C-alpha positions, 0 to 999 in steps of 0.5 A: 759409401764405396768399397775400394780394393787396396793391393798389397804385395805382401798380402791379399787385397784389402777392402776399405769402405769409404764414406762421406757420412760423418754420422755413420760410425765405423762399427755400425757400417761394418756390422751392417756389411757383415750382416749382408755380405759374404766375409770376403766382401766385408771391408776391413776398415772404414775411412771418412772423407769430406767429399768423394773426388770426382772426375771431369764427368762428375762421377766418383774418381775411383783412382783418386779414392784408391790413392787416398786410401793407400795413403791413409 
């Protein structure tokens, strides 16, 4: 799972959790985050993707993830 900040001109940044694990429910993941992270770091929602986009180096493409989350 990866946390992606989503800028919004009208509000503070929203943090969205992105996971490729279809077995993990949104409630379980967010509850685990809330149990271990400070409130400001807990994602407001969870987005499931089939695969994480990668760049030419094979690393997770965070810019592409940000675009996916902004359009979701």
